[in-house]
RODO-623977 format. One record per residue: residue in one letter; y negated, x negated, z of N, C-alpha, C in turn. Coordinates in steps of 0.001 Angstrom, whole numbers, padded with zeros to 6 digits, always signed. Each point is the difference from the previous one (the first is absolute). Layout:
AYXZYXZYXZ/...
This chain:
X-015487+008556-081571-000162+000184+001404+000983-000939+000776/X-000128-000684+000874+000704-000943+000698+000876+000828+001064/X+001348+000011-000282+000918+000840+000942+000116-000768+001320/X-000052-001228+000017+000270-000703+001316-001252+000322+001053/X-001128+000364-000481-001099+000339+000876+000323+001030+001023/X+000619+001305-000434+000270+000740+000972+001104-000227+001075/X+001021-000992-000526+001042-000426+000684-000467-000950+001089/X-000872-000853-000536-000664-000815+001300-000784+000624+000883/X-000898+000973-000446-000744+000933+000933+001038+000814+000951/X+001005+000255-000482+001009+000695+000890+000521-000911+001019/X+000342-001160-000334+000449-000968+000943-000836-000503+001065/X-001238+000041-000483-001263-000436+000862-000063+001112+001007/X-000091+001249-000350-000050+001173+000986+001243+000027+000904/X+001166-000436-000427+001205+000075+000763-000105-001077+001116/X-000567-001198-000289+000044-001061+000910-001283+000175+000872/X-001039+000644-000429-001220+000409+000908+000448+001059+000995/X+001019+001091-000455+000477+000772+000901+000844-000683+001144/X+000875-001019-000657+000832-000695+001158-000830-000847+000888/X-000974-000480-000196-001009-000769+000866-000711+000927+000893/X-000319+001331-000386-000586+001127+000813+000944+000215+001078/X+001219+000247-000493+001107+000496+001001-000017-001037+001080/X+000233-001336-000465+000137-001325+001027-001233+000079+000920/X-001269+000170-000541-001027+000016+000974-000078+001095+000934/X+000406+001225-000482+000110+001186+000828+000905-000266+001222/X+001214-000624-000408+000943-000332+001213-000579-001198+000866/X-000684-001028-000482-000670-000950+000710-000923+000601+001045/X-000694+001015-000302-000983+000534+000716+000727+000531+001283/X+001255+000225+000170+000572+000497+000863+000337-000977+001178/X-000007-001230-000416+000239-001181+000943-000794+000072+001349/X-001160+000374-000137-000985+000118+001260+000595+000914+001013/X+000454+001100-000394+000484+000991+001061+000963-000619+000838/X+000916-000907-000424+000979-000660+000929-000729-001043+000818/X-000946-000731-000354-000696-000943+000860-000965+000496+000880/X-000584+001096-000211-000839+000535+000971+000477+000038+001400/X+001277+000139+000230+000654-000174+001201-000312-001150+000945/X-000174-001230-000837-000226-001214+000557-001556-000354+000106/X-000736+000593-001043-001619-000463+000118-000792+001181+000681/X+000368+001250+000138-000790+000835+000474+000335+000118+001494/X-001071-000336+000981+000298-000115+001486-000359+001173+000623/X-000667+000899-000401-000291+001162+000623+001025+001161-000338/X+000376+000729+001045+001099+000956-000117-000484+001148-000961/X-001299+000352+000170-000571+001125-000873+000081-000386-001359/X-000554-001300-000320+000121-000468-001321+001230+000165-000787/X+000953-000477+000805+001392-000022-000470+000482+001582-000219/X-000235+000950+000906+000346+001306-000071-000644+000633-001275/X-001274-000227-000114-000495+000484-001204+000279-000296-001351/X+000307-001371-000063+000422-000479-001256+001460+000451-000296/X+000891+000043+000941+001396+000466-000377+000044+001408-000283/X-000740+000696+000892-000015+001507-000074-000279+000376-001512/X-000906-000543-000541-000550+000409-001456+000672-000762-000965/X+000716-001176+000152+000614-000773-001056+001362+000170-000171/X+000824+000309+000842+001469+000247-000227+000364+000730-001172/X-000578+001299-000114+000401+000897-001115-000522-000624-001219/X-001112-000438-000075-000578-000478-001241+000748-001189-000502/X+000525-000901+000816+000778-001065-000327+001245+000233-000740/X+000797+001191+000571+001319+000460-000549-000379+000543-001474/X-001018+000901-000107-000223+000607-001336-000388-001037-000911/X-000977-001017+000517-000391-001052-001145+001114-000792-000462/X+001041-000441+000857+001057-000818-000451+000930+000839-001054/X+000337+001374+000365+000937+000716-000917-000624+000229-001286/X-001342+000393+000010-000645+000263-001257-000129-001254-000960/X-000388-001086+000620-000240-001116-000760+001623-000618-000541/X+000875+000023+000775+001385-000283-000300+000385+000700-001175/X-000147+001405-000109+000492+000831-000875-000768-000311-001439/X-001224-000143+000087-000872-000290-001312+000393-001260-000690/X+000131-000946+000939+000223-001439-000610+001438-000005-000481/X+001010+000515+000799+001334-000174-000369+000302+000901-001350/X-000661+001155-000020+000195+000754-001362-000414-000681-001238/X-001065-000947+000269-000688-000551-001251+001099-001137-000574/X+000811-000417+001008+001122-001339-000558+001346+000655-000211/X+000688-000596-000822+001437+000205-000272+000806+000048+001320/X+000989+000955+000203+000748+000001+001102+000757-001123+000245/X+000101-000873-000930+000744-001317+000045-000543-000835+000977/X-001445+000108+000223-000597-000932+000916-000595+000696+001156/X+000674+001251+000358-000340+000890+001238+000054-000866+001261/X+001086-000667+000261+000074-000732+001243-001010-000831+000278/X-000347-000939-001107-001009-001095+000343-001361+000669-000085/X-000189+001035-000675-001341+000718+000108-000277+000607+001442/X+001162+000697+000431-000267+000606+001293-000242-001027+001059/X+000746-001212-000239-000083-001168+001057-001300-000490+000045/X-000664-000414-001114-001390-000414-000109-000989+000987+000611/X+000053+001437-000342-000790+000988+000556+000111+000054+001664/X+001198-000100+000377+000353+000134+001521-000595-001201+000698/X+000244-001038-000542-000098-001377+000660-001544-000377-000016/X-000969+000750-000926-001352-000202-000135-000647+000220+001492/X+000522+001036+000683-000470+000255+001255+000154-001115+000908/X+000985-000858-000131+000157-001331+000766-000941-000891-000372/X-000356-000165-001346-000977-000948-000548-001366+000382+000536/X-000222+001389+000109-001256+000419+000463-000067-000275+001616/X+000879-000030+000783+000188-000486+001424-000537-001474+000063/X+000660-000673-000847-000137-001574+000014-001604-000299-000396/X-000469+000699-001233-001343-000088-000338-000983+000280+000901/X+000106+001051+000735-000981+000272+001013+000207-000598+001357/X+001099-000603+000287+000156-000899+001125-000683-001331-000215/X+000053-000485-001259-000726-001242-000421-001525+000186+000087/X-000331+001302-000655-001470+000162+000182-000451+000085+001371/X+000592+000673+000953-000324-000004+001347-000108-001226+000751/X+000891-001049-000314+000005-001135+000569-001115-001092-000359/X-000348+000308-001258-001031-001108-000609-001478+000585+000380/X-000122+001040+000573-001406+000466+000299-000434-000694+001124/X-001176-000767-000225-000424-000899+001111-000296+000579+001183/X-000801+001189+000210-000424+000520+001213+001000+000614+000718/X+000761-000540+000915+001232+000714+000585-000390+001198+000762/X-001237+000265+000520-000493+001125+000890-000074+001294-001071/X-000165-000234-001372-000338+001070-000776+001090-000107-001069/X+001391-000410+000132+000825-000091-001094+000471+001309-000302/X+000185+001021+000882+000523+001259-000328-001045+000675-000749/X-001417-000029+000191-000943+000631-000650-000159-000466-001449/X+000217-001273-000167-000147-000831-001258+001279+000475-000954/X+001120+000124+000700+001102+000421-000731-000144+001431-000592/X-000648+000970+000875-000090+001306-000328-000997+000005-001253/X-000949-001016-000089-000985+000017-001079+000762-000409-001247/X+000619-000952+000201+000928-000600-001109+000872+001163-000521/X+000550+000648+000725+001005+001048-000232-000646+001226-000752/X-001287+000322+000432-000825+001026-000589-000130-000304-001485/X-000580-001248-000380-000294-000382-001229+001329-000198-000920/X+000967-000408+000636+001382-000103-000585+000543+001228-000460/X-000089+001092+000907+000354+001284-000108-000683+000672-001304/X-001304-000082-000032-000859+000564-001028+000382-000463-001244/X+000302-001383-000035+000407-000648-001327+001437+000697-000401/X+000848+000055+000975+001407+000503-000341+000054+001439-000489/X-000932+000736+000738-000071+001556-000235-000502+000168-001367/X-001193-000686-000590-000551+000064-001264+001207-000550-001054/X+000542-001133+000364+001007-000620-001117+001126+001098-000214/X+000535+000574+001177+001126+000839-000070-000353+001457-000739/X-001295+000439+000336-000634+001027-000864-000084-000160-001517/X-000333-001198-000347-000063-000192-001288+001511-000322-000861/X+000643-000762+000717+001282-000521-000554+001330+000461+000344/X-000059+000546+001306+001526+000549+000532+000284+001350-000578/X+000794-000020-001098+000309+001189-000708+001391-000387-000661/X+000583+001151-000527+001073-000248-000831-000260-000338-001497/X+000734-000917-000465-000360-000560-001406+001027+000482-000942/X+001279-000031+000239+000975+000627-000943+000342+001335+000300/X-000006+000727-001122+000379+001486-000001+001362+000227+000263/X+000847-000807-000232+001611+000146+000062+000483-001313+000807/X+000899+000294+000738+000592-000947+000851+001439-000075-000267/X+000758-001047-000023+001313-000016-000140+000628+000102+001369/X+000796+001189+000205+000596+000163+001200+001390-000473+000006/X+000577-000470+001112+001230-000404+000113+000570+000426+001415/X+001196+000665-000048+000486+000600+001310+000961-001095+000456/X+000142-000205+001262+001224-000723+000648+001103+000895+000402/X-000284+001297+000193+001134+001111+000196-000057+001022-000888/X+001142+000376-000653-000068+001175-001002-000501+001384+000727/X-000577+000894-000499-000638+001105+000571+001239+000998+000186/X-000062+000867+001042+000956+000993+000392-000030+001172-001058/X-001115+000120-000653-000277+001175-000948+000948-000033-001207/X+000736+000994-000329+000863+000047-001042-000685+000829-001201/X-000994-000530-000587-000654+000688-001059+000625-000294-001157/X+000399+001027-000985+000681-000047-001294-000643-001083-000864/X-001413+000076+000021-000692-000947-000741+000038-001436+000273/X+000289-000201+001422+000123-001340+000469+001380-000472-000299/X+000934+000931-000157+001455-000437-000201+000329-000348-001323/X-000967+000218-000920+000212-000446-001411+000309-001319-000216/X+000736-000536-000851+000173-001353-000372-001067-000894-000371/X-001123+000677-000419-001240-000937-000421-000766-000419+001380/X+000220+000817+001160-000838-000530+001224+001100-000283+000918/X-000093-001101+000604+000843-000576+001019-000547+000448+001401/X+000695+000476+000946-000526+000657+001149-000476-001112+000939/X+000255-001174-000144-000500-000973+001113-001528-000333-000712/X-000342+000472-001029-001367-000357-000536-001024+000952+000144/X+000470+001149+000537-000813+001065+000324-000316+000246+001401/X-001238+000153+000162-000378+000506+001338-000918+001313+000005/X+000333+000927+000723-000503+001306+000111-001162+000112+000867/X-001045+000590-000286-001002+000345+001042+000533+001127+000875/X-000227+000057+001372+000641+000906+000740-001180+000600+000984/X+000242+001107+000259-000987+000751+000962+000160-000479+001452/X-000888+000238+000811+000233-000256+001372+001308+000415+000712/X+000353+001190-000258+001112+000598+000572+001243-000607-000515/X+000045-000372-001381+001090-000844-000656+000150-001268+000665/X-001104-000867+000106+000086-001172+000561+000468-000103+001368/X-000363+000769+000789+000407+000044+001462+001460+000489+000109/X+000258+000649-000927+001634+000319-000002+000796-000731-000637/X-000385-001054-000863+000632-001184-000535+000717-000925+000976/X+001248+000021-000102+000732-000846+001081-000271-001628-000320/X-000276-000424-001120-000363-001389-000124-001453-000151+000571/X-000791+000805-000056-001360-000076+000523-000034-000040+001520/X+000784+001083+000380+000213-000050+001525+000557-001295+000748/X+000861-000385-000754+000590-001388+000468-000979-001127+000101/X-000640-000083-001313-001175-001110-000133-001119+000160+000941/X-000405+001389+000141-001044+000199+000890+000068-000358+001419/X+001331+000391+000525+000255-000270+001331+000299-001427+000407/X+000763-000570-000967+000197-001541+000229-001281-000762-000137/X-000900+000179-001020-001378-000507+000006-000847+000304+001166/X-000209+001119+000380-000587+000279+001210+000358-000612+001223/X+001398+000029+000188+000305-000902+001287-000063-001300-000078/X+000257-000647-001340-000224-001455-000182-001288-000436+000100/X-001008+000695-000541-001297-000274+000050-000526+000068+001560/X+000590+000966+000727-000483+000136+001508+000467-001235+000721/X+001362-000346-000039+000643-001120+000660-000633-001205-000319/X-000405-000210-001308-000673-001051-000415-001350-000241+000495/X-000614+001218+000187-001392+000031+000564+000033-000402+001489/X+000903+000373+000698+000234-000228+001421+000176-001550+000120/X+000826-000569-000896+000171-001541-000042-001280-000845-000196/X-000766+000574-000837-001308-000686-000472-001054+000313+001181/X+000044+001006+000472-001147+000425+000869+000291-000695+001601/X+001197-000455+000191+000206-000551+001268+000395-001418-000095/X-000403-000754-001203+000255-001453-000091-000655-000678+001194/X-001294+000314+000309-000773-000451+001063+000540+000134+001263/X+000428+001152+000191+000747+000419+001266+001107-000901+000243/X+000881-000301-001154+001196-000967+000136-000365-001281+000515/X-001355-000613-000524-000306-001322+000354-000580-000086+001415/X-000596+001132+000565-000358+000167+001182+001020-000069+001087/X+001109+000877-000235+001166+000004+000899+000657-001284+000217/X-000076-000688-001196+000661-001357+000073-000952-001234+000269/X-001171+000388+000592-000933-001051+000389-000637-000836-001133/X+000009+000424-001292-000595-000707-001009-001165+000758-000642/X-000838+000422+000636-001172+000783-000464-000868-000829-000831/X-000041-001449+000104-000612-000772-000802+000169+000000-001498/X+001332+000656-000235+000278-000020-001498-000282+001390-000545/X-000829+000849+000715-000353+001236-000470-000750+000028-001245/X-001138-001015-000166-000852+000168-001119+000897-000638-001176/X+000954-000737+000215+000757-000494-001187+000889+001190-000573/X+000375+000642+000875+001056+001357-000458-000890+000911-000709/X-001280+000114+000310-000785+000951-000739-000233-000444-001536/X-000133-001203-000155-000184-000683-001267+001301-000009-000757/X+001078-000657+000586+001322-000119-000644+000730+001297-000268/X-000127+001063+000880+000605+001182-000465-000294+000581-001391/X-001335+000138-000355-000252+000434-001421+000424-000852-001119/X+000146-001464+000346+000529-000961-000946+001417+000258-000349/X+000873+000132+001060+001279+000295-000270+000287+001239-000580/X-000959+001101+000219+000167+001319-000469-000186-000098-001528/X-001017-000741-000256-000329-000139-001479+001230-000682-000738/X+000366-001007+000522+001216-000732-000564+001088+000986-000336/X+000404+000694+001133+001106+000815-000185-000183+001180-001082/X-001239+000496+000088-000181+001142-001082-000142-000549-001300/X-000339-001157-000221-000147-000639-001426+001355-000321-000607/X+000752-000729+000939+001357-000534-000457+000816+001154-000288/X+000049+000944+001031+000947+001212-000260-000406+000820-000994/X-001335+000162-000366-000638+000715-001116+000584-000697-001351/X-000173-001241-000048+000523-000580-001241+001486+000051-000220/X+000904-000213+001027+001365+000010-000012+000431+001462-000355/X-000494+000989+000568+000403+001418-000121-000382+000452-001401/X-001168-000479-000649-000342-000001-001276+001003-000495-000912/X+000462-001125+000206+000917-000702-000859+001432+000436+000057/X+000435+000737+000997+001305+000399+000206+000020+001505+000287/X-001002+000794-000450-000012+001360+000447+001039+000882-000912/X+000121-000468-001208+000937+000694-000882+001450-000126+000290/X+000426-001233+000437+001419-000219+000488+000236+000046+001331/X-000998-000263+000786+000311+000166+001511-000614+001145+000783/X-001119+000425-000618-001109+001003+000575-000571-000723+001078/X-000962+000785+000552-000830-000501+000995+000559+000198+001348/X+000878+001046+000069+000713+000535+001480+000549-001174+000630/X+000718-000949-000442+000501-001111+000806-001169-000855+000505/X-000963-000222-000662-001102-000842+000691-000443+000968+001156/X-000195+001309-000241-000434+000886+001226+000874-000037+001229/X+001194-000094-000229+001076-000109+000982-000280-001488+000783/X-000205-001036-000707-000184-001385+000400-001157+000130+001060/X-001168+000710-000521-001221+000003+000755+000298+000660+001345/X+000767+001192-000015+000265+000717+001213+000792-000912+001029/X+000971-000711-000719+000866-000877+001004-000835-001153+000574/X-000952-000475-000604-000872-001023+000452-000817+000476+001247/X-000288+001242-000021-000902+000613+000912+000906+000194+001365/X+001311+000464-000276+001046+000150+000993+000301-001331+000762/X+000024-000952-000734+000335-001314+000414-001109-000728+000675/X-001259+000304-000362-001277-000417+000719+000026+000795+001449/X+000149+001213+000031-000141+000802+001211+001241-000576+001120/X+000953-000255-000660+001278-000674+000870-000432-001191+000595/X-000497-000937-000823-000537-001329+000461-000943+000204+001015/X-000881+000819-000310-001158+000264+001110+000461+000511+001400/X+001084+000671-000069+000639+000499+001198+000338-001122+001180/X+000715-001149-000730+000680-001051+000796-000411-001303+000030/X-000507-000301-001370+000049-001565-000266-001408-000484-000110/X-001003+000753+000101-001569-000442-000229-000362-000625+001266/X+000282-001089+000314-000389-000911+001093-000774-001228-000176/X+000067-000388-001302-000749-001284-000414-001019+000426-001135/X-000590-001080-000491-000833+000133-001190+000686+000155-001224/X+001271-000610-000042+000763+000138-001301+000364+001455-000133/X+000481+000688+000974+000560+001362-000246-001118+000756-000276/X-001300-000215+000444-001184+000869-000298-000384-000249-001199/X-000067-001241-000575-000181-000229-001467+001023+000845-000952/X+001302-000084+000435+000917+000827-000747-000313+001336+000014/X-000464+000661+001029-000266+001326+000048-001166+000419-000956/X-000996-000972+000138-001120+000274-000865+000304-000147-001699/X+001065-000887-000288+000466-000101-001233+000765+000994-000558/X+001018+000547+001011+000739+001271-000414-000832+001280-000106/X-000897-000002+000953-000976+001357-000062-000721-000063-001290/X-000618-000925-000466-000888-000110-001166+000820+000183-001210/X+001158-000586-000183+000777-000017-001216+000674+001397-000011/X+000470+000637+001026+000589+001307-000113-001054+001104-000330/X-001101-000081+000690-000914+001074-000177-000806-000167-001401/X-000219-001200-000413-000649-000213-001310+000881+000563-001055/X+001332-000420+000051+000946+000513-001050+000248+001472+000158/X+000001+000426+001098+000149+001528+000217-001135+000929-000480/X-001116-000362+000097-001163+000607-000623+000134+000246-001628/X+000499-001265-000514-000035-000260-001529+001280+000958-000483/X+001080+000008+000728+001138+000559-000581-000119+001514+000193/X-000541+000439+000991-000196+001579+000177-000839+000633-000993/X-001182-000679-000159-001078+000494-000990+000661-000033-001427/X+000534-001170-000280+000803-000042-001206+001148+000970-000347/X+000866+000320+000836+000998+000858-000049-000433+001399-000003/X-001028+000352+000871-000583+001419-000117-000509+000304-001278/X-000779-001010-000661-000666+000215-001362+001059+000153-000978/X+001067-000704+000064+001096+000003-001029+001087+000967+000116/X+000311+000401+001203+001021+001028+000207-000496+001268-000125/X-001386+000502+000353-000376+001266-000112-001364+000297-000746/X-000196-000780-001104-001045+000170-000780-001418-000531+000441/X-000632-000710-000536-001154-000776+000363-001091+001012+000173/X-000049+001071-000920-001184+000915+000089-000071+000724+001396/X+001313+000099+000740-000088+000583+001278-000006-001099+001056/X-000361-001102-000235-000003-001083+000967-000782+000295+001295/X-001279+000560-000421-000863+000096+001184+000636+000942+001030/X+000637+001085-000354+000477+001010+000957+001365-000630+000487/X+001050-000409-000801+001020-000656+000445+000031-001117+001052/X-000989-000991-000308-000129-001047+000855-000989+000288+001088/X-000768+000870-000161-000875+000609+001183+000734+000681+001108/X+001169+000640-000421+000848+000551+001082+000571-000987+000797/X+000567-001076-000600+000612-001228+000649-001090-000590+000865/X-001214-000321-000485-000962-000660+000832-000414+000906+001128/X-000255+001377-000104-000038+000694+001112+001026+000022+001076/X+001110-000018-000387+000989-000048+000927+000292-001422+000723/X-000625-001025-000738-000088-001329+000448-000912+000019+001191/X-001201+000747-000164-001123-000163+001000+000445+000680+001305/X+000890+001240-000089+000339+000685+001043+001173-000693+000744/X+001034-000624-000874+001018-000751+000758-000563-001254+000697/X-000838-000597-000628-000519-001349+000601-000761+000330+001155/X-000791+001072+000247-000625+000520+001160+000908+000339+000910/X+001037+000491-000210+000907+000461+001033+000941-001219+000597/X+000458-000881-000879+000809-001199+000241-000975-001074+000921/X-001208-000087-000393-000870-000938+000546-000454+000480+001506/X-000011+001427+000103-000315+000663+001114+001178-000289+001175/X+001142+000118-000676+001311-000168+000822-000044-001536+000561/X-000195-000861-001087+000081-001444+000154-001011-000317+001148/X-001226+000469-000032-000998-000384+001041+000260+000580+001306/X+000675+001294+000035+000337+000451+001378+001031-000747+000631/X+001030-000671-000801+001057-000828+000620-000685-001249+000527/X-001003-000504-000810-000601-001272+000392-000771+000035+001387/X-000867+001285-000062-000775+000409+001117+000748+000102+001388/X+001315+000450-000152+000798+000071+001194+000478-001261+000759/X-000183-001169-000828+000382-001207+000526-001299-000808+000488/X-001152+000525-000226-001134-000711+000387-000266+000603+001614/X-000056-001135+000680-000433+000148+001549-001476+000462+000074/X-000175+000590+001141-001311+000610+000254-001142-001011+000030/X+000409-001193+000542-000958-001122+000266-000125-000978-001287/X+000625+000315-001011-000162-000956-001359-000385+000906-001185/X-000669-000540-000830-000452+000560-001144+001320-000027-001276/X+000460-001018+000114+001067-000191-001052+001449-000196+000727/X+000900+000183-000843+001459-000251+000529+000509-001274-000633/X+000761-000736+000872+000637-001349-000600+001550+000051+000174/X+000595-000407-001142+001378+000063-000075+000614+000998-001124/X+001212-000323-000378+000486+000790-001097+000469+001300+000522/X+000248+000178+001348+000135+001388+000395-000947+001195-000222/X-001325-000794-000115-001126+000948-000376+000192+000802-001149/X+000463-000589-001148+000258+000522-001218+001366+000531-000398/X+000901-000587+000692+001509+000222-000259+000265+001418-000288/X-000324+000954+000832+000311+001437-000283-000750+000433-001276/X-001232-000287-000139-000636+000393-001288+000589-000464-001282/X+000506-001256+000030+000519-000457-001209+001563+000454-000289/X+000485+000424+001098+001446+000616-000069-000188+001191-000653/X-001000+000915+000333-000336+001168-000619-000273-000146-001478/X-000837-000906-000393-000288-000301-001286+001052-000501-000952/X+001009-000709+000681+001149-000438-000571+000964+001231-000516/X+000076+000850+001160+000935+001014-000314-000649+000925-001145/X-001424+000298+000152-000573+000768-001107+000196-000600-001340/X-000098-001374+000027-000068-000697-001384+001411-000049-000649/X+000987+000407+000704+001370+000237-000484+000021+001185-001004/X-000726+001105+000313-000048+001079-000770-000426-000144-001323/X-000997-000777-000336-000389-000236-001222+001110-000695-001001/X+000718-000955+000736+001203-000847-000487+000941+001150-000500/X+000357+000807+000825+001194+000916-000263-000528+000939-001108/X-001209+000688+000061-000460+000786-001079+000016-000747-001343/X-000478-001374-000062+000007-000656-001185+001428-000216-000634/X+001040-000167+000859+001180-000154-000389+000499+001079-000663/X-000284+001239+000570+000348+001375-000636-000614+000108-001243/X-001355-000342-000257-000555+000132-001155+000466-001040-001096/X+000532-000886+000485+000631-000967-000917+001240+000479-000695/X+000810+000655+001012+001289+000543-000317-000204+001162-001018/X-001157+000889+000071-000286+001117-000719-000427-000664-001518/X-000695-000983+000037-000306-000625-001188+001111-000541-000792/X+000973-000706+000776+001153-000475-000650+000815+001132-000489/X+000269+001155+000645+000725+001037-000551-000616+000585-001226/X-001041+000230+000131-000739+000570-001125-000056-000718-001236/X-000004-001392+000006+000126-000842-001172+001126-000048-000350/X+001130+000165+000948+001353+000103-000518+000380+001238-000947/X-000560+000922+000630+000243+001262-000701-000710+000169-001331/
């Protein structure tokens, strides 16, 4: 009997599962570009009403399955590729949209293409998106607070053990509370930055740059996610991923501050696009990686799902407040507002809120340092 055959078969199933996860996330790309291509308000409402929840579930489940199949040594880059597959999907469907010859029927043709692509992806995921390895090498970046006599034995090092926790245990865990709150607020402030990039160009009188911002944003997000994923994988044992998380939060604060006062020409708008993309791309990679490593990947769906739920609520609240501040500066005779005063108050709010994740991340870093010292 050839022993290498089962090994090759397992590797094939492993990579097929990886491809299925990437395709599943690519399929989420159209949900972001529907805002651009769907002209009827009713169409936009019906699409987003049904798609938002399924998108979140699809991301979390596919991330867990694919990440669990690979060694935790590659967790960062795996999460980066999975997360940035959405950006690849956005670019793919944008290209398809613009190469359709009949301009009056572009949206309908895009829907037909999306239908057949979705059928293919769903069948492919049904066949291949599954856990391949029965055992996963878990690695913690913070020692657990539980003082189990078995774990205190000389044969088991506490930093190599991650305990599964119930819902009540996880919500009472101070490390999870810190990570959840800082991630929720960082995601929300980052979403405000991303959602209002075109508003920023409008108030500066540079609306002709809008289409380029829609394309370049996902590109810089992908660069940030992949680079930080690789670096954090390489340095996670000596440095951990938390300093990278702090850097991402600081970039968001810097971007909000720049948007308050300095975005008056194309150079600063480009800088805002770059900082927004890099910070958000790295943030998604780091939070998903840290959650899976710190609190056991078997509980990833629940633990990361709580954070994503908080992200949705916080983003809705911050975006509503930002929009209210903007609307207060729009005169009755005009549709849009011109000048930095239109968004100054909104970005001031976003800057202040973005300082909270920075503070919480510093506290989490100090807890990490103290535990490792003890």
